[in-house]
N, C-alpha and C positions, 0 to 999 in steps of 0.2 A: 779564408773568406774575408772580404773587405768589411770595414766598419759599417758602411751604409747598408750592405746586404744583411749583416747581423741585426742591425736595428730594424730593418724592414721586416725580417722574419719574426722578430719579437713582437712588433706592432701588429702583424697579421695574426699571430697566435692570440694576442690580447683581444683583438677585434672579434675573432671567432669565439672566444670565451664569453665576451659580453653578449654576443648575439644568442648563444645557446642559453645563457642565464636568463636573458629577456624572454626567450621562447618558453622556457620552463615556467617562469613567473606568469606569463600570459595564459598558458594552458591551465593554470590552477586558479584563475580568477574566481570562478564560481565557488570553489571550495574555500578559498581564502575569505571571500565575503561572508560565507556561512560561518566560518570560524569567528570572524569579527563580531557577527551578530550574536553568536552564542556567548562569546566573552563578555559582551556588553550587557546581555540580559541575564545570564546565569553564572558566568565566571569561568576561569581556566579549567576547572575540574571537569567541565562538560564539553569543551571544544575539541579535545583530542580523543583518541580511542580509549575505551574503558581499560583495556589491557595496558596501554602505556601509562595512563594515569595511576593505575594500581601499582605499577612498578615505581613510578615517581614517588607515590606516597610511602612505599616501603623504604625507599632510599632516604626519606626524611624521617624515618622512624615512626611514621604515622600509618593510619589505615582509614578505610572508608567510614568506620564508625566514628572515629575522632573527627574526620572531615565534616561529616553530617552534623555532629554535635556542635562543632564550632559554627557552622553555617546557621544553625537554628538557635544559637545563643545570642540574645540581643547585644548589640555593640555598646560597650561602655567606654568611658575615658580610660586611657592606658593606666594600668596600676603601677605601683612602685616596681613591680617585677617586669614591666614592659608589655604585658599582655592586655588585650581588651577583654579577656575572659575573667570570670570570677574564680581565680585560682590563687591559693596562698603562694607566697614567693618561693617556698621550698619545693612546691610542686611544679613551678614553671621551668620549662626546659627549652633548649634551643630548637628542639624538634617542633614544639608547639608554636614557637615564634616563626620558624620556617614555614609551617603550614599556614599560619595567619597571613604571612607575606604572599604565599602562593595564591591563597584565596583572594587576596586584595583588600583585606580589612585592616591591615596594620603595616605601616611603613617603617616602624622602628626596627633597628638591628643592633646587635651587640657591637661594642667598639672592636672586639676581636675580628669582626668582618674586615675592617680596614687593615689590621695587623696581618691577617692572613693574606690579604691582597698584596701587601708589601712583600711578604715572603714569596708568593708565587711569581711576582713580577721579576724577581732576581733571575729566574730561568729564561726570561724572554730577552732576545737581543736583536740588534739591527744587522741585517745581512747586507753586505756591500759587494757588488760584482764589479771588479776592475776591468779595464781594457775595453775592447770592442763590444758594443751592445750592453754596456754596463748600466748599473742603476742600484736601487735599494729595495729591500723587502724586510720582512720580519720573520723570525724563526724562534723556536723554543726547544730546550733540551727535554727529551723524553726518555732518556736512559743516561747512565754515566758517560756515555761516549757519543750519542747520536742526537742530532738536531733535526726537527721536522719543520718543513716550510712547503711552499707551493712548487709544483712542477714548472709553472710559468715564471717563477723566480729563479730556480736552478733547473735547467732543462737537461743537462748532461754533465758527464764527468769533466769535460774540458772547461766548461763554464764554472763549475764548482771549484775546480783546482785553482782558479784565480779569484776566489771569493773568500771573504772573512766574515766573522760575526763579532760584534762588539757588545759586551754586557756592561751594565751600569752606565750606558750612554743616556744620562738623564740629569736633571737638576737635583741638588741636595735640598734639605729642609730650609737652608738659608737662602735659596734661590740661585746659588752659584753652581756651575756645572761640576759634576763629579769627573774623576779621571776614568775613562772607560778601559775595560780589559779586552784586548783584541786577540782573537784566536783564528788561526788559519784552518780552513776546512780541508779534510783529507779524504777526498772521494775515492782514491785508489785503495784506501783501507776498507771503505764501505760506502756504497751509493746505490740506492734503489729509487726509481721514479715511476710514476703512473700518470700518464697524461689525462686519462678519463676521469680519475678522481682528483687530479691536480695536486698530488703530493709528491714531495721528494724527501728522502731520509738520508742523511749524510753524516759521516764521522767528523768529529772536531778534534783538533790537536789537544792533547791533555795539558799543554802548557801554553800560556799566552806570550805575547811579544815581550813582555817585561818579566816573564817567569811566573805569572799568576797561575794558580791551580784551577783547572776547569771544574774540578769537584766542588769548589767553594760556591759555585752558582747553582748547585743542586739540579733537580729535574722535576718535571711535572708528571705525576702518576696518571697514566691513561687507563680507562676502564672500558672494556668491550661490552659490558652490560648495558642494556637499554634502561630507560627510566630516569635519565639524568636531567631531562628538561621536557616540558610539554608545551603545546600551543597555548599562547597567552602569557607565558612566563617571561620574565625579563632576564637578560644576560649582560655580561660584562666583557669588554674586549681590551686587552693590553696590546699596544701597537706602537710602531714607529712610522707615523704618516709622513710621506714624502721624505723619508730618511731623517726626520726631525727627532729630537730627544724623545724618550719614552713617554707615552701618554695613555690615558685610559678613557674609554667610553663606559660610563658607570650606570648600570641598571636601567636607564630609560631607553632600553633597546628591546623591543618586544618581539618574541617569536610569533610570526603570523602564519607560518605553515611548516609542516614537516613532510618532506618527500621521502622516497625510498632511500636516496643517497645524500640528499641535501637539506639544509635548513634555510628558510627565508626569514629575515628579521629586519626591523627598522632600526638603524644605528648610524651614529656619526663616525664613519670611517672614511679615510681618504686614500689616495694613491700612496704606495709604500706600506700600507697596512696588510697587503697580501702576505699570507703565512702567519697571521696573528692567531693566538689561541682565543677561543670563545668560551667563556666560563658561565656556569650557573651561579646562584647565590651561595653555594657551598664551596665555590672555587674548584669545582670539578670541570675538566675540559670537556665540552660538549661538541665542539666543532672546530674546524680549521677554516678560518676566513679566507676566501679566495677570490671573490668577485663582487663588484657592485652590479645591481640590476638597473640598467639605464632606462630612461624613458625612450620610447621608440615611435617611429612613424607607422603608417599603415602597412608599409612593406617590411617592418621589423628592423629598420635601421636605427642605431642609437642616435639620439638627438643631443645637441649641445644646449647650454643654458639659454642661448638666444633663440632656440627653436629651430635652428638649421640642422642639417644632417652632420653628425660629428665625424671628424676624420682623425686618425691617430696623430698626425702632426700638430693638431690643435692642443694636445696635451690632456691628461686626465682631468685636470682642474676645470676644463670647459664642459665636461660631461654633465648632463642633467640626470641626477640619481632618482630612482624610485624606491629602491630597497637594497638590501645586501644579501649575499648568499654565502653560506659556509658548507663545507663538506662534513657530514656527520662523522664524528671521531670513531664511532663503532664500526663504520663502514671502512674507514682507513685501516683499522686494526684487522678487520676480517680479511681485507685484501693482503695485508702484510703477512698474515698466516700462510697464505698460499704461495708466497715466493719461494721457489726451490733453491735452497742454500745448503751449504755444508761447511764444516771446519770453522774457522774464526768468524767468517761472515754470519754463519748460523748462530754462533754464540752471541755475537753483538746484537743481532736481531732479537734473540730470545730475551735479552735483558730488558727490552721494552715491556715484556709481559711478566717478568718474574720478580720485579721489585714492588714493594708496597702492598703485597697480598695480605688480606686479613679476613677471617671468616665473618659472615653475617648471621644474624639470628634466623633460624629456620625452624619449622615446626618439629622436625624429627631428625635432622642430620646435619653435620657440619660441612664445611666447604671442602672441595677437592679441585685443584687446578687441572685444566686440561686444555689442549689446543683443538677444541671442536672436533673431536672424533679422531679420524685417521691422521697419521703424521703426513705433512706435506711431502711432495716429491722432492728429491734431492739431486743436486748436480755434484760433480766430483772436484771441481777446481776451486770453489769458494770465491770466485771472482765477482766483482760488482755486477748486478743484474738490472737492466732497464725493462720495465713492464709497461706495456701499452694499454692493456685492458684486462681487468680481473673480475672474477665473480666468486661468490662464496655461498654455499648452500645452508650454512648454519643459521640459527635463529638469533644470533647476537649475544648469547649468554655463554660465558665460559662454564662448561658443565661436564659432569661425569655421570653416566647412567649405569647403575649397578644394582640389579639387572635392569630389564626394560622399564619397570614401573617404579624404581627407586631412584630419584634424581637428587643429587646434592650439588650445590653450586656455590661459588665464591662471589661475594659482593666486595669489590675492590675499593669501596668507599673508605676514606679516612678523614679525620677531623681537619687536616690541612693537606692539600694535595701537593705541596712542595716538599721534597725530601732533601734534607741537608745532612752532611756527615756529622756524626755525634761529636767529633773532636773540634769542630769549627763552630764559632759563635753564630747564631742566627742573626739576621739583620734587624730584629726587633727585640724589645726587652724580654720577651718570652721565647724560649728555645723552641724550635719547630719539633713537633712530636715525631718519633720514629715509628715505623711499622712494627707492631707488636708481633712476636713470634706466635705461630699457631700453637695452641695448647689450652690448658685448663683455664687460664686467665681470660682468654678470648671467649671461651664457652660461657663463663660466668658473666662477662660483660655483655655478651649478646642477649642472654636471658634477662639480665637486669634492665636492659633497654625496653624489652617487652613488658616487664612488670611496671616500669615507670609510666609507659604509655597507657597500659591498662588501668592503672590507678588514676591517671589524669582523665581518662574516659569516664571512669566511675564518678569522679568529682563533678565533672561537667553534667553527668546524668542527674545528679542530685539537685541541680539547679533548674531542671526542666519539668514541665507538667508531665505527669505519668501517662495520661491518655487524654487527648483532645478529641472528644467524640464528634463535634461538629466538623472539624477539619478532616477527620478520618472518614466520615460519612461522605463528604464531598469528594475525597480522593477515591473512595470505593466506587461511587457512581460514575466518575470519569473513567476509571480503569475498565469497567465492564460495559461501557456505553455501546460498544459495537457487538456485544455478544448476545445472540438470540437464543431463546429457549423453545422447546416444543418437541424436538427430535433428540433423543438421548445420545445417539452416536454423533450427530453433528455438534451437539453441545460439548461432548468430550473432546472432539477434534479442535473445536474453536478454543477451548480452554487450554489445551496442550500447546497450541500455536501461540496463544497470548502469553502463557507462562514462560515459554522459551524466548520469545521475542523481547520481552521486557526484563529478562534476567540479565541485567547489566548494571553494575559490574558483577563479576563472579569471584568474590573473595575466596581465598584458599583457607583451608581448615586451620583455625587459630582460636580455639575457644577462650583462652585467657584474654584475648584482645577483643573478640567480637561477640561472645555469648554472655559472659559473666558481668561485664561492666554496666550493660544497659538492656540488651535484648531480652534476657531471661529474668529480669528482676520482677518481683511482685510489688504491689503497691506500697508495702512497708519498707521497700528498699532492700529486702533480703532475697536470697535465692532458696528455692525448695527443690529437693530431689524429685524428679518427675515420677519415680516409682515408689519411694518410701515416704515422701512428704517431709523428710528431715530438712531443717533449714540451716543456712549458712550465710555468713556475710560474703559479699563479693570478694573482699580482700583475702578471706580464707582460701577460697578456691583458686584465686589468681596465684597466690603464693604457693599453694600446694602443687598446682600444675607447673609452676616455674621450677620447683625442685625436681619434678619428674623430667621436665624438658632438659634441665641441666644434666641430670644423670644419663638421660638418653644420648644427648649430644656427646658427652664425654665417652660413653661406651662405644658409640658408632665411630667416633674418631679413633679409638683404639683398634677397632675392627679394620678400619681402612688402612691404618698404618702397619698392621701386622704383616709380616712376610709370610705369605701363605699361597698355596696353589689352589685354594678353594675357588670354584667357579661361581657364576651368577646364581645358580640354584642354591648352593650352600649359603652364599651370602644372604639371599632372600629369606631363607629359612631362619637364619640367625636374626635377621632384622625383624621378621614377623614375631619371633619368640620374644625379642626385646620389647616390642610394643605391647605384646600380650602380658608380659610380666610387669610392665610399668605403664598402666593405662592412665589417661587423663580422667578428670571428674566430669566427663561429658559423654552423653549417650547419643549415638546415632539410632533413631528409632527404626530405621532401615539399616541393618548391620552392614559394615563396610565390606565384609567378605562377599556380600551379594553383588556388589558392583566393582570388585577388585580394587577398592580404595581409590578409584579414579575421581578426578575433578571434572565438572563442578559439583558432582553429587556429594563428595566427601565434605566440602565446605558449605553446602547449601544450608543456610541457617534455619530454614523452615522445619528441618527434622533434627536439629541439635538442641539438646536440653541438658541443664545441669543435672548431674547424677553422681553420687559418691561412687568411688571405685568398687566398693563391695557389691553394690547393686548392678553396676556395669558388668562386672565379672559374672555375677549370679545369672543374669539374663543371657550372657553370651550372644550367640547368633540364633537363638531359638525363635521361631515365628510366634506371633501372638495367638493366644488360644483362650477360650472360656471354659474352665473346668466345671463339669457337672458334679463331680465327686471330689471335694476338697481333700478327703482323707488319703487319696492315693497320690497326691502331689507332694513334692518336697516344698516345705514352707520356709519362708524367710521374711524379714521385715520389708523386703522389696516386693514380695509377691509369691507366686507358686510356679513350680516348674517341674516338668517331667519330659520324657523323650518327645512327646507330641507338641510341646510348646511351652510358652511362658505367659502367665497372667499377672499383670502388675497390681500392686496393692493400691496405688494411687494413679491419677492422671490418665485413666482409660480414654476419656473423651478427647483429651489433647493429643495423645499419641495416635489415636484412630484418625483424627483429622490431619495430622502430620503425615501419616502413612498414605492416606488417600491423596494428599497433595503430591507425594512422591510418585505414586502410580500415574497420576495425570501428567506430571512434569517429565517423567522419564519412562515412557511406555516401553515395554520389552525388557526392562532391566531386572525385573523381579519375577521369579517363578520359572526361570530357565534352567534351574538346577535343583537337585534334591535338597530338602530341608529349608527351602525358601518358601515364602508365603504363597500358598497355592490359591487358585481362583475360588475353590469351594469354600474358603474361609472368609471371603468378602463379607458375608452376613455378620461375622463377629465384629468387624470394624464398623459396619453400619449400625449395629445395635449399640455399641459403646458410644458412638457419635450421637445417637438419639437419646440415650439415657442420661448423658451428661451434657448439659447445654453449654454453649460458648460462654466463657467467663471474661471479665474485664482484663484479666492477666493475658488471655489469648489475644484479645483485641489489641492490647498494648504490644505484644510480641509481633503481631501481624503488621502493625503500623511501623514499628521500629525496623523490622526486617525489610519492608518495602522501601524504607528510607535508605537502607544500606545497599540492597541488591536489586531493587527495582520491581520485583514481582510480588504477588500477594497469594494467600491461600484461599481459594474459592470456597472451601468448606467452612471457613470461619466467616467470610463475608456473606455467603448465601447458604446457610445450613440446609435450607429446603431443597437445594440442588442435589443432595446426596442420593435421593431415591430417583431423581430424574436422569442423572448421568448414566449412560450405558458404559460400565467399566469393562465390559467383556474385551474390548480392543486393547486394553493395556497389558495383557499377558501375552507372552510370545506364542 
């Protein structure tokens, strides 16, 4: 094909890409304007979906409780530790600072941020296409052998075979240029491309033109997990604009919209930046930069900077930009999973997913890598594959479900996303960390992160007013403003709808993080067992649960690694026995077995209370009961129990109101099996509710929970509704 024809084809592809990006941007105008309004009035925690924000918080080592606490803590001048919060230096962590930066109340960052940026930049290089239709782009190493860039940079094996990548094409600290290391691309060894997602993955020669080792430039660890960035957050882009030496667009690049497959962000990128990695503030790759979003006329045609219709021969520098678009890296990885490969090609592809894996803290189980369920289809020859359109049905998390309701997952987060060989010096004074092998050390580290965050939450709580009656009264009136009374069944239906609609976010079960530090505190700053009344410090229960979590994680890790033919049923039985033998110091007033440990019921804070393990085990899953003859019941400091039920020693009013809340919030979940709370025992709850008035402790809990998960307990806010609500419809 002639040079002019190749250039024309490339220009046509680029124009088509610009037009599609502009159309996507235009179609999202209403959503984007709503996002901007929410960011300006409430902040980034509220612009994206609650599910995505919760995942983002988890990756920062934070949670909704910490986020709400920081939001409600008055801004102070930055302390010597760097935080605007009243925390001692030893309690200040990078997670807290990352959360402050996400919320937008603190722009400070550790110097290590720049050092890590230098590390990850080593894996980014300038791609040069020689010969007909040539030009420049950017690419980055994502495995020991493979480089990721755009499809419109490298469209096929022929083009890639006459292309090179240059690393260290940049200026040194003294301003003089470094000597770049140039490597030939090897598409005949490996090449995959996808025009719809605009990515190409190609092998790179292990040795450079001067004998340099490709391994010395490391790679960027990619994560398929979601939650690496949310709307309103700022990103960083390392790039080679117009083929120039390496440059960076640092932080002042705001995500304005998240689409199913693309990100839109405002950033200073130019031609030649195609194929650049887009990073969050933790230097995790969140996107593959691929296109500018141009300004367009009424017919959707790109405009030049002078307002006329842009034509490819005018050059990219004449385009009038509106925003930029990147492909979500999780979607690239999803698509890559689906490519049918075998032999050496499959091995090279799998290296993208198998390096840098480390377990993340979970409530009950360690991580287990998997390729989203069934293995992809294979072909027999192992030759390079070009893919035009791909789809993937998974939800974006690398996970294993054993069995259906026990899910364990990997968080591929690491402190620095660039991986360098241990025998080679890192390009900064501090050597780049290596991925830790899965094992006991990872379990301890994961739990320690939870403990640190929980203690930070508790310290923040001690600086807050315990209960602001005026503010809570106003919040209560606003919450129920549209709820009418008069008809018991209509009132029940209205409350059920309201509780479900406002239950956002829906935090998962994590008592050491969400219950003990603030929600369940009494006014003296102590925790009290809901059944026995015995009191504890928050730190006591946090550390006690941490020890249990560590033991659980280690044991489940052993179970998963055992060579066994045990099926899902056997594994589930072992897992349930493990949880029963090592319970947390937290009581579900509606037992977990009644709703099969499903979320959001399991983590719903309205029915979670501090409770020492002895009382927790003593109650078991017996329904509440009021014993007329105490002598026939088994007695304990926690209460009384026999086959008909359990009567707590303390907290009857609180547990009654929590159970009534649960019945309203989750109709049909209770009473559909034997030994669950039957409808004829409703009077027991109503009597306990009326005998013990709502306390300031419960008012505090209700306000604190509403702050975290959005909804409130109507029986605390309006005790008089208990007899008005027709509860008959909540049973199956």
